C-alpha positions in Angstrom: 36.7 -55.1 50.3 34.3 -56.3 47.6 32.4 -59.5 47.5 34.4 -60.9 44.5 37.8 -60.4 46.1 36.7 -61.7 49.5 35.4 -65.0 48.4 32.4 -67.3 49.0 32.0 -66.6 52.7 31.5 -62.9 52.2 27.8 -62.9 53.0 28.1 -65.1 56.0 31.0 -63.0 57.5 29.2 -59.7 56.7 26.1 -60.9 58.5 28.1 -61.9 61.5 30.1 -58.7 61.5 26.8 -56.7 61.1 25.2 -58.5 64.1 28.2 -58.0 66.2 28.5 -54.3 65.3 24.7 -53.8 66.0 25.2 -55.2 69.5 28.2 -52.9 70.1 26.0 -49.9 69.1 23.4 -51.1 71.6 26.0 -51.4 74.3 27.3 -47.9 73.5 23.7 -46.6 73.9 23.4 -48.3 77.3 26.7 -46.7 78.4 25.4 -43.4 77.4 22.2 -43.9 79.5 24.4 -45.0 82.5 26.6 -41.9 82.1 23.5 -39.6 82.1 22.2 -41.3 85.2 25.6 -40.8 86.8 25.7 -37.1 86.1 22.1 -36.6 87.3 23.0 -38.4 90.5 26.2 -36.5 90.9 24.6 -33.0 90.4 21.7 -33.9 92.7 24.2 -35.1 95.3 26.1 -31.8 95.2 22.9 -29.9 95.8 21.8 -32.4 98.5 25.2 -32.1 100.3 24.9 -28.4 100.3 21.4 -28.6 101.7 22.5 -31.0 104.4 25.4 -28.8 105.4 23.1 -25.8 105.7 20.5 -27.7 107.8 23.1 -29.1 110.1 24.4 -25.7 110.7 27.9 -26.8 109.6 28.2 -23.7 107.5 28.9 -20.7 109.7 30.4 -17.3 109.0 30.8 -16.5 105.3 28.6 -19.2 103.8 28.6 -17.5 100.4 32.2 -18.6 99.7 31.1 -22.2 100.2 28.0 -21.6 98.0 30.4 -20.3 95.3 32.5 -23.4 95.5 29.4 -25.7 95.2 28.1 -23.6 92.3 31.5 -23.8 90.5 31.6 -27.5 91.1 28.0 -28.0 89.8 28.8 -25.8 86.7 31.9 -27.8 86.0 30.0 -31.1 86.2 27.3 -29.7 83.9 30.0 -28.7 81.3 31.6 -32.2 81.5 28.1 -33.8 81.1 27.3 -31.6 78.1 30.5 -32.6 76.4 30.0 -36.3 77.3 26.5 -36.2 75.7 28.0 -34.6 72.6 30.7 -37.2 72.4 28.2 -40.1 72.8 26.1 -38.5 70.1 28.9 -38.5 67.7 29.8 -42.1 68.6 26.2 -43.2 68.0 26.0 -41.4 64.7 29.2 -43.0 63.5 28.0 -46.5 64.6 24.6 -46.2 62.9 26.1 -44.6 59.8 28.5 -47.6 59.7 25.6 -50.0 60.1 23.6 -48.3 57.3 26.6 -48.6 55.1 27.0 -52.3 55.9 23.3 -52.8 55.0 24.0 -51.9 51.4 25.2 -55.5 51.0 22.3 -57.1 53.0 18.9 -58.1 51.8 17.0 -55.6 53.9 18.3 -52.3 55.2 16.5 -52.0 58.5 18.5 -49.1 60.0 18.4 -47.2 56.7 14.6 -47.7 56.5 14.1 -46.7 60.1 16.1 -43.5 59.6 14.1 -42.6 56.5 10.8 -43.0 58.5 12.2 -40.9 61.3 13.2 -38.2 58.9 9.7 -38.2 57.4 8.2 -37.8 60.9 10.5 -34.9 61.7 12.4 -36.9 64.4 14.3 -34.7 66.9 17.7 -36.2 67.3 18.0 -37.4 70.9 21.4 -35.8 71.5 20.0 -32.3 70.9 17.2 -32.9 73.4 19.5 -34.6 75.9 21.9 -31.7 76.0 19.1 -29.6 77.4 19.2 -31.4 80.7 22.7 -30.3 81.7 21.9 -26.8 80.5 18.9 -26.7 82.9 21.0 -28.0 85.7 23.7 -25.5 84.7 21.2 -22.6 84.9 20.3 -23.6 88.4 24.0 -23.7 89.4 24.7 -20.4 87.6 21.9 -18.7 89.5 23.5 -20.1 92.7 26.8 -18.8 91.5 25.5 -15.3 90.9 23.5 -15.2 94.1 26.6 -16.3 96.1 29.0 -14.0 94.3 26.8 -10.9 94.7 26.1 -11.7 98.4 29.8 -12.4 99.1 30.8 -9.1 97.4 28.2 -7.2 99.4 29.3 -8.9 102.6 32.9 -8.0 101.9 31.9 -4.4 101.1 33.3 -4.7 97.6 30.1 -3.4 96.0 
């Protein structure tokens, strides 16, 4: 809706809406950070639980089947985390694109200016960097998967 059709309170309402939306973008970023911490804790917990079970001698007999199960669980969590980061990245982009669009009617376009400065300084978008973390964890769990699978197949005389 344009300013003329909206009426005299357009600027006041736009500014309030802009402030509210900027706060929502900040809250979404906080939720993203909390989700990342959750996944790191969860993946570390899976590895820690496996280590504890090994140290306590709970795992007896064909331990490679259990290793396979833990590896598959870890890989599944890594995939979910990767998609979660991708989703949060798209949400952030949409929110900040919306804020930059709203700024067209405001006296100073702070998010637009910030983005221009970041582009000039060859800013690496956080989502791209962030997705590397579940990939690193995933590599570890994939190695555990291969190690377990190969040893299980050898133990069962299948290779």
